[in-house]
N, C-alpha and C positions, 0 to 999 in steps of 0.2 A: 504494500500500500504506500503510495507516494503521499507525502505530507502537503506539498504545494508551498508556494512562497509565503503566504500569510501564516500558515501554521508553523513554518520554520521560525518566523519572527516571534510568534506567540509562545513557542515551546519553552523557552527559559522561564517565562512568567507562569506557565502551567506548572512547571517543576517547582518553582518557588511557592506558588499558591497551595499546591497539594502536599507539600512536605518535601524538603530537600535533604541534603546530606545527613543531617543529624536527626531528622524526623522521618520515619519510614512510612507513615500513613497520615491521612487527613481525618482526624476525629474518629478513629476506629474503622475507617474505610480505606481500602488499598488504592493504589494508583490505577488499577484496572477499572475499578468502579468510577473513579474520577474521569478516566479516559472515555468510558462509555457515556458518561454524562456530557462530556465535551462533544462527542460525536452526535449526541441527540440535540444539542443546543448550539447551532451554528453562530448565533449572535454573541457567543462568548469569545470567539476568535478575535473579532475587532476590539473587544474590550481588553483582552490580553495584549494585543498589539499596541493599543493606546497606553496601557500601563508600562509596557516595555520602552516605549518612546519617551514618555514623560511620567515616571512613577509618582512624582509628587502631586500631579494634577489629575491622574486617571480616576475613572469612576469604577467603584467596586459594585455598584448596584446591579449591573447586568450580570455579574458573576455570581452574586449571592443566591439568586433563585435556583440555578442548577446545582449549586454547591449544597443546598439543603435538601434537594430531592431524594438522595439516598436514605435520608433519615425518616 
């Protein structure tokens, strides 16, 4: 599966948001669950891209809805 240019830009933010090097999961859910949610909600990719470009001004509102879905 090819990621495409937008997901390549967004991937570091996905990694940081879902738990990076020292945290292996996001609130009891593994990265696979987070990856499935990302695939189900395409609107998260532009939000991750915006956060990657300007993390201090990015909006987390778009990300929050898919992030709470697994719960």
